[in-house]
BADREN-829295 format. One record per residue (C-alpha): residue in three letters; x, y, z; residue number from 0. Coordinates in pm, 1 decimal, padded with zeros to 6 digits, m for minus. Layout:
residues N
<r ala	x X	y Y	z Z	k NUM>
...
END
This chain:
residues 273
<r unk	x 00574.1	y m00267.1	z 02461.4	k 0>
<r unk	x 00305.7	y m00057.1	z 02608.9	k 1>
<r unk	x 00126.6	y 00174.8	z 02399.4	k 2>
<r unk	x m00188.8	y 00459.6	z 02457.0	k 3>
<r unk	x m00507.5	y 00328.0	z 02457.2	k 4>
<r unk	x m00759.5	y 00423.5	z 02092.0	k 5>
<r unk	x m00878.3	y 00711.0	z 02269.5	k 6>
<r unk	x m00574.6	y 00870.7	z 02416.4	k 7>
<r unk	x m00415.5	y 01003.0	z 02068.3	k 8>
<r unk	x m00493.6	y 01215.8	z 01784.8	k 9>
<r unk	x m00359.4	y 00967.4	z 01538.9	k 10>
<r unk	x m00399.2	y 00579.5	z 01508.9	k 11>
<r unk	x m00176.0	y 00384.1	z 01313.3	k 12>
<r unk	x m00349.2	y 00102.4	z 01103.9	k 13>
<r unk	x m00159.0	y m00250.7	z 00944.2	k 14>
<r unk	x m00328.4	y m00464.7	z 00709.4	k 15>
<r unk	x m00180.8	y m00852.1	z 00757.5	k 16>
<r unk	x m00144.2	y m01177.4	z 00647.5	k 17>
<r unk	x 00106.9	y m01380.6	z 00739.5	k 18>
<r unk	x 00353.0	y m01109.3	z 00795.6	k 19>
<r unk	x 00541.5	y m01222.4	z 01102.1	k 20>
<r unk	x 00887.1	y m01138.6	z 00928.7	k 21>
<r unk	x 00799.9	y m00816.0	z 00836.0	k 22>
<r unk	x 00569.5	y m00664.0	z 01106.3	k 23>
<r unk	x 00814.9	y m00631.6	z 01404.2	k 24>
<r unk	x 01024.0	y m00345.2	z 01177.6	k 25>
<r unk	x 00707.9	y m00199.5	z 01075.1	k 26>
<r unk	x 00584.9	y m00136.1	z 01418.3	k 27>
<r unk	x 00950.2	y m00060.0	z 01545.7	k 28>
<r unk	x 00954.3	y 00260.7	z 01346.4	k 29>
<r unk	x 00584.6	y 00394.0	z 01474.0	k 30>
<r unk	x 00612.2	y 00616.5	z 01805.9	k 31>
<r unk	x 00517.0	y 00455.8	z 02098.6	k 32>
<r unk	x 00276.2	y 00786.4	z 02134.3	k 33>
<r unk	x 00033.6	y 00633.0	z 01882.3	k 34>
<r unk	x m00174.1	y 00315.1	z 01933.2	k 35>
<r unk	x m00134.4	y 00059.5	z 01666.7	k 36>
<r unk	x m00420.8	y m00149.6	z 01524.2	k 37>
<r unk	x m00343.6	y m00473.8	z 01319.6	k 38>
<r unk	x m00629.0	y m00585.1	z 01096.2	k 39>
<r unk	x m00562.9	y m00963.7	z 01009.5	k 40>
<r unk	x m00738.0	y m01144.9	z 00731.2	k 41>
<r unk	x m00650.8	y m01495.2	z 00848.2	k 42>
<r unk	x m00286.4	y m01541.3	z 00899.3	k 43>
<r unk	x m00149.1	y m01878.5	z 00963.7	k 44>
<r unk	x 00201.3	y m01799.5	z 01094.2	k 45>
<r unk	x 00278.1	y m01563.9	z 01414.8	k 46>
<r unk	x 00172.3	y m01274.5	z 01271.9	k 47>
<r unk	x m00066.0	y m01183.9	z 01574.4	k 48>
<r unk	x 00192.4	y m01296.8	z 01836.4	k 49>
<r unk	x 00436.7	y m01060.6	z 01702.0	k 50>
<r unk	x 00139.3	y m00799.2	z 01675.9	k 51>
<r unk	x 00045.0	y m00832.8	z 02080.8	k 52>
<r unk	x 00406.4	y m00833.3	z 02156.8	k 53>
<r unk	x 00439.1	y m00490.3	z 02005.6	k 54>
<r unk	x 00150.3	y m00383.2	z 02208.3	k 55>
<r unk	x m00082.0	y m00354.0	z 01924.8	k 56>
<r unk	x m00464.9	y m00389.3	z 01939.8	k 57>
<r unk	x m00533.1	y m00698.0	z 01739.8	k 58>
<r unk	x m00882.0	y m00719.7	z 01521.4	k 59>
<r unk	x m00987.0	y m01012.2	z 01258.8	k 60>
<r unk	x m01162.8	y m01005.8	z 00956.8	k 61>
<r unk	x m01206.1	y m01231.7	z 00641.5	k 62>
<r unk	x m01043.4	y m01027.3	z 00352.1	k 63>
<r unk	x m01319.4	y m00810.6	z 00175.9	k 64>
<r unk	x m01083.8	y m00656.5	z m00078.0	k 65>
<r unk	x m00831.9	y m00390.0	z 00013.7	k 66>
<r unk	x m01079.1	y m00098.9	z m00008.4	k 67>
<r unk	x m01343.2	y m00249.6	z 00228.6	k 68>
<r unk	x m01056.3	y m00396.5	z 00508.7	k 69>
<r unk	x m00973.4	y m00022.4	z 00510.5	k 70>
<r unk	x m01304.9	y 00108.6	z 00578.9	k 71>
<r unk	x m01372.5	y m00209.8	z 00814.5	k 72>
<r unk	x m01073.3	y m00043.9	z 00990.6	k 73>
<r unk	x m01223.2	y 00333.9	z 01023.2	k 74>
<r unk	x m01565.6	y 00198.1	z 01114.1	k 75>
<r unk	x m01536.3	y m00139.1	z 01326.8	k 76>
<r unk	x m01239.5	y m00138.1	z 01544.4	k 77>
<r unk	x m01309.5	y 00132.3	z 01812.8	k 78>
<r unk	x m01113.2	y 00407.4	z 01634.0	k 79>
<r unk	x m01191.9	y 00751.8	z 01787.7	k 80>
<r unk	x m00890.9	y 00953.8	z 01698.2	k 81>
<r unk	x m00959.1	y 01213.1	z 01440.7	k 82>
<r unk	x m00674.9	y 01090.2	z 01207.7	k 83>
<r unk	x m00536.3	y 00744.9	z 01114.5	k 84>
<r unk	x m00252.1	y 00603.8	z 00899.0	k 85>
<r unk	x m00235.0	y 00323.0	z 00687.6	k 86>
<r unk	x 00089.7	y 00158.5	z 00698.4	k 87>
<r unk	x 00177.4	y m00180.4	z 00519.3	k 88>
<r unk	x 00350.6	y m00441.0	z 00691.9	k 89>
<r unk	x 00650.0	y m00408.6	z 00476.1	k 90>
<r unk	x 00675.8	y m00052.1	z 00484.9	k 91>
<r unk	x 00910.0	y 00152.2	z 00769.5	k 92>
<r unk	x 00776.8	y 00551.6	z 00811.1	k 93>
<r unk	x 01067.2	y 00797.6	z 00892.1	k 94>
<r unk	x 01062.6	y 01004.5	z 01223.2	k 95>
<r unk	x 01004.3	y 01312.9	z 00970.6	k 96>
<r unk	x 00690.6	y 01217.0	z 00905.0	k 97>
<r unk	x 00582.5	y 01202.7	z 01240.9	k 98>
<r unk	x 00741.4	y 01545.6	z 01324.0	k 99>
<r unk	x 00533.8	y 01673.3	z 01003.9	k 100>
<r unk	x 00200.3	y 01561.6	z 01142.9	k 101>
<r unk	x 00264.7	y 01670.5	z 01504.1	k 102>
<r unk	x 00426.1	y 02039.9	z 01397.6	k 103>
<r unk	x 00092.3	y 02147.9	z 01278.4	k 104>
<r unk	x m00044.1	y 01884.6	z 01031.5	k 105>
<r unk	x m00260.0	y 01742.4	z 01271.8	k 106>
<r unk	x m00453.9	y 02099.9	z 01361.5	k 107>
<r unk	x m00526.9	y 02157.1	z 00982.7	k 108>
<r unk	x m00837.0	y 02159.2	z 00816.3	k 109>
<r unk	x m00748.8	y 02211.5	z 00484.0	k 110>
<r unk	x m00718.5	y 01847.8	z 00371.6	k 111>
<r unk	x m00912.8	y 01510.3	z 00461.2	k 112>
<r unk	x m00613.2	y 01294.9	z 00289.1	k 113>
<r unk	x m00243.4	y 01326.9	z 00263.7	k 114>
<r unk	x m00094.4	y 01132.5	z m00004.8	k 115>
<r unk	x 00269.3	y 01004.2	z 00114.2	k 116>
<r unk	x 00551.3	y 00966.6	z m00158.9	k 117>
<r unk	x 00723.9	y 00630.6	z m00098.0	k 118>
<r unk	x 01049.3	y 00480.4	z m00220.0	k 119>
<r unk	x 01053.0	y 00131.5	z m00297.3	k 120>
<r unk	x 01362.6	y m00088.2	z m00185.1	k 121>
<r unk	x 01460.9	y m00364.5	z m00363.6	k 122>
<r unk	x 01659.1	y m00655.8	z m00165.5	k 123>
<r unk	x 01788.9	y m00388.9	z 00030.5	k 124>
<r unk	x 01868.6	y m00112.9	z m00254.9	k 125>
<r unk	x 01669.5	y 00191.7	z m00272.5	k 126>
<r unk	x 01545.3	y 00222.5	z m00643.2	k 127>
<r unk	x 01562.7	y 00576.9	z m00746.4	k 128>
<r unk	x 01447.5	y 00572.3	z m01078.7	k 129>
<r unk	x 01315.6	y 00227.9	z m01224.0	k 130>
<r unk	x 00972.2	y 00285.2	z m01055.9	k 131>
<r unk	x 00914.8	y 00620.2	z m01196.8	k 132>
<r unk	x 00874.2	y 00850.6	z m00883.0	k 133>
<r unk	x 00712.4	y 01011.0	z m00727.9	k 134>
<r unk	x 00493.7	y 00781.4	z m00630.2	k 135>
<r unk	x 00229.9	y 00876.8	z m00373.3	k 136>
<r unk	x m00022.9	y 00704.9	z m00215.8	k 137>
<r unk	x m00343.1	y 00774.8	z 00025.5	k 138>
<r unk	x m00256.6	y 00698.7	z 00373.1	k 139>
<r unk	x m00315.0	y 00983.2	z 00643.9	k 140>
<r unk	x m00702.3	y 00988.0	z 00621.6	k 141>
<r unk	x m00940.3	y 01212.0	z 00835.3	k 142>
<r unk	x m01170.4	y 00974.0	z 00986.3	k 143>
<r unk	x m01542.1	y 01064.7	z 00895.5	k 144>
<r unk	x m01430.4	y 01287.0	z 00628.7	k 145>
<r unk	x m01302.9	y 00991.9	z 00383.7	k 146>
<r unk	x m01370.8	y 00668.2	z 00242.3	k 147>
<r unk	x m01178.2	y 00418.9	z 00006.3	k 148>
<r unk	x m01364.4	y 00280.7	z m00284.1	k 149>
<r unk	x m01338.6	y m00073.9	z m00459.1	k 150>
<r unk	x m01055.7	y m00054.5	z m00714.6	k 151>
<r unk	x m00901.9	y m00365.9	z m00901.8	k 152>
<r unk	x m00578.3	y m00115.2	z m00927.8	k 153>
<r unk	x m00330.1	y m00015.9	z m00703.2	k 154>
<r unk	x m00396.8	y m00243.6	z m00377.4	k 155>
<r unk	x m00768.0	y m00048.0	z m00379.4	k 156>
<r unk	x m00590.1	y 00288.5	z m00305.6	k 157>
<r unk	x m00881.5	y 00509.8	z m00441.3	k 158>
<r unk	x m01025.6	y 00733.4	z m00224.5	k 159>
<r unk	x m01397.5	y 00842.5	z m00268.6	k 160>
<r unk	x m01476.8	y 01148.0	z m00459.1	k 161>
<r unk	x m01534.6	y 01465.2	z m00222.0	k 162>
<r unk	x m01199.6	y 01427.1	z 00000.5	k 163>
<r unk	x m00968.3	y 01684.6	z m00009.3	k 164>
<r unk	x m00628.8	y 01599.3	z m00079.9	k 165>
<r unk	x m00259.2	y 01696.6	z m00027.1	k 166>
<r unk	x 00079.6	y 01569.6	z m00080.4	k 167>
<r unk	x 00359.1	y 01516.7	z 00134.6	k 168>
<r unk	x 00704.5	y 01453.2	z 00035.0	k 169>
<r unk	x 00832.0	y 01266.6	z 00332.0	k 170>
<r unk	x 00887.4	y 00944.5	z 00163.0	k 171>
<r unk	x 00873.4	y 00601.2	z 00347.5	k 172>
<r unk	x 01045.5	y 00293.7	z 00260.1	k 173>
<r unk	x 00881.4	y m00000.1	z 00097.6	k 174>
<r unk	x 01082.4	y m00314.8	z 00142.1	k 175>
<r unk	x 00849.7	y m00485.0	z m00121.7	k 176>
<r unk	x 01106.5	y m00718.4	z m00236.7	k 177>
<r unk	x 01366.4	y m00901.2	z m00041.3	k 178>
<r unk	x 01463.9	y m01190.1	z m00258.4	k 179>
<r unk	x 01209.4	y m01402.2	z m00259.0	k 180>
<r unk	x 01112.2	y m01444.6	z m00587.9	k 181>
<r unk	x 00842.0	y m01755.4	z m00527.4	k 182>
<r unk	x 00644.5	y m01552.9	z m00283.0	k 183>
<r unk	x 00660.2	y m01210.1	z m00472.3	k 184>
<r unk	x 00521.8	y m01390.0	z m00781.6	k 185>
<r unk	x 00271.4	y m01563.7	z m00580.0	k 186>
<r unk	x 00135.4	y m01228.9	z m00439.3	k 187>
<r unk	x 00128.3	y m01024.8	z m00781.4	k 188>
<r unk	x m00071.8	y m01336.5	z m00924.5	k 189>
<r unk	x m00326.9	y m01239.4	z m00673.2	k 190>
<r unk	x m00293.4	y m00873.3	z m00762.5	k 191>
<r unk	x m00298.3	y m00937.3	z m01149.4	k 192>
<r unk	x m00626.7	y m01124.6	z m01127.0	k 193>
<r unk	x m00752.4	y m00832.2	z m00968.2	k 194>
<r unk	x m00652.5	y m00557.3	z m01255.7	k 195>
<r unk	x m00662.2	y m00803.1	z m01518.8	k 196>
<r unk	x m01002.3	y m00687.2	z m01653.9	k 197>
<r unk	x m00994.8	y m00303.6	z m01539.1	k 198>
<r unk	x m01160.7	y m00156.8	z m01802.5	k 199>
<r unk	x m01262.1	y 00204.1	z m01686.9	k 200>
<r unk	x m01208.2	y 00385.2	z m01356.0	k 201>
<r unk	x m01387.9	y 00402.4	z m01068.4	k 202>
<r unk	x m01499.0	y 00703.7	z m00905.6	k 203>
<r unk	x m01286.9	y 00871.8	z m00702.6	k 204>
<r unk	x m00929.2	y 00988.8	z m00686.8	k 205>
<r unk	x m00689.6	y 00763.7	z m00848.7	k 206>
<r unk	x m00334.6	y 00690.7	z m00764.9	k 207>
<r unk	x m00068.3	y 00739.7	z m01006.6	k 208>
<r unk	x m00011.0	y 00355.8	z m00995.0	k 209>
<r unk	x m00374.4	y 00289.5	z m01098.4	k 210>
<r unk	x m00340.2	y 00540.3	z m01369.7	k 211>
<r unk	x m00021.8	y 00356.3	z m01493.6	k 212>
<r unk	x m00247.9	y 00019.8	z m01503.6	k 213>
<r unk	x m00529.7	y 00203.0	z m01687.5	k 214>
<r unk	x m00267.5	y 00316.9	z m01949.7	k 215>
<r unk	x m00059.6	y m00068.9	z m01981.5	k 216>
<r unk	x m00408.3	y m00245.0	z m01991.0	k 217>
<r unk	x m00479.3	y m00074.1	z m02336.0	k 218>
<r unk	x m00169.8	y m00133.0	z m02497.0	k 219>
<r unk	x m00044.1	y m00374.9	z m02752.6	k 220>
<r unk	x 00256.1	y m00568.1	z m02638.1	k 221>
<r unk	x 00195.9	y m00431.0	z m02306.2	k 222>
<r unk	x 00462.6	y m00686.1	z m02137.7	k 223>
<r unk	x 00728.4	y m00517.7	z m02360.1	k 224>
<r unk	x 00579.4	y m00156.3	z m02302.6	k 225>
<r unk	x 00640.7	y m00196.6	z m01933.8	k 226>
<r unk	x 00975.5	y m00335.2	z m01964.0	k 227>
<r unk	x 01081.6	y m00028.8	z m02164.3	k 228>
<r unk	x 00888.6	y 00209.7	z m01965.4	k 229>
<r unk	x 01082.3	y 00121.2	z m01640.0	k 230>
<r unk	x 01405.2	y 00025.1	z m01785.1	k 231>
<r unk	x 01455.3	y 00288.1	z m02044.0	k 232>
<r unk	x 01182.8	y 00575.6	z m02029.8	k 233>
<r unk	x 01206.4	y 00579.7	z m01619.6	k 234>
<r unk	x 01591.3	y 00519.1	z m01626.5	k 235>
<r unk	x 01588.7	y 00209.9	z m01429.9	k 236>
<r unk	x 01932.9	y 00137.9	z m01607.3	k 237>
<r unk	x 02083.7	y 00385.5	z m01363.9	k 238>
<r unk	x 01976.1	y 00148.7	z m01071.4	k 239>
<r unk	x 02214.6	y m00153.1	z m01219.6	k 240>
<r unk	x 02123.3	y m00489.7	z m01199.8	k 241>
<r unk	x 01849.4	y m00428.6	z m00944.0	k 242>
<r unk	x 01675.6	y m00178.8	z m01206.8	k 243>
<r unk	x 01676.9	y m00437.7	z m01471.2	k 244>
<r unk	x 01528.2	y m00705.3	z m01245.1	k 245>
<r unk	x 01229.4	y m00478.7	z m01141.4	k 246>
<r unk	x 01170.0	y m00393.4	z m01514.6	k 247>
<r unk	x 01156.5	y m00762.6	z m01605.7	k 248>
<r unk	x 00972.7	y m00849.5	z m01303.8	k 249>
<r unk	x 00677.1	y m00594.3	z m01414.3	k 250>
<r unk	x 00700.4	y m00708.8	z m01754.8	k 251>
<r unk	x 00636.2	y m01069.9	z m01649.8	k 252>
<r unk	x 00364.6	y m00937.2	z m01424.1	k 253>
<r unk	x 00205.7	y m00739.4	z m01720.4	k 254>
<r unk	x 00215.1	y m01084.6	z m01927.6	k 255>
<r unk	x 00037.6	y m01242.9	z m01665.4	k 256>
<r unk	x m00213.4	y m01013.1	z m01645.2	k 257>
<r unk	x m00259.1	y m01059.8	z m02015.1	k 258>
<r unk	x m00292.1	y m01442.5	z m01982.0	k 259>
<r unk	x m00556.5	y m01426.0	z m01693.3	k 260>
<r unk	x m00747.5	y m01202.2	z m01923.6	k 261>
<r unk	x m00727.0	y m01438.7	z m02205.8	k 262>
<r unk	x m00820.2	y m01686.3	z m01992.1	k 263>
<r unk	x m01185.3	y m01511.9	z m01976.3	k 264>
<r unk	x m01226.3	y m01557.1	z m01586.1	k 265>
<r unk	x m01333.5	y m01257.8	z m01391.0	k 266>
<r unk	x m01154.9	y m01225.1	z m01063.0	k 267>
<r unk	x m01246.9	y m01266.5	z m00713.0	k 268>
<r unk	x m01185.0	y m01103.5	z m00423.2	k 269>
<r unk	x m00840.9	y m01220.5	z m00335.6	k 270>
<r unk	x m00583.4	y m01177.9	z m00061.3	k 271>
<r unk	x m00256.9	y m01135.8	z m00256.8	k 272>
END
């Protein structure tokens, strides 16, 4: 597939990867060919880079420095010159309506620097409508040169530095966060738990709802029970059926894991989940 050069578009899409060969093709296929795609890889050992090149992506490699620093590396060191950059994870699929919104006028606006975009979680091919607690917005579309990410132990490092102007976009993308491989999901979330276990204060910047949730639960007694009740009862996860129950149980385990790591007393390093 032939995509335009980095200098030939108003928007560049960036995908951060490590061992994403089974997900990357679906992600990139949903991105219109009018936009260049930069894959920033942090040491894949599978066929991720071959999939990226076959899909016409520009490939850059950088040892994992943390979520925020890797996003800033993409913005500053990968030859991107477009005024706008969209960050997409390899397990996410953006709808055509989002790109239509961008081309329909958003790209010409000067009243925002970051667009936080709504997401819908897909659990083993079933879209969860209640358990996660919608709406969740993530800072994904950024104006290059006007926005930076700052380190945070929560929310995948999705904290935008103070000073950026934000808007919310209600055109949700689909996040295929769990495909049924529980061992892989738990391995990834142990790494995330090590980042979040020692959260004590919010970093300076615009926190996502996920980051605020982390800060709330880290201070609660019986945090794993509270997390289960939040997703299953407060947010109505029971209405998602068995998928909602499984989701609530998985994130209760996640809170327990953070508590165990915190009890061990070892501060987290920079890990790539």
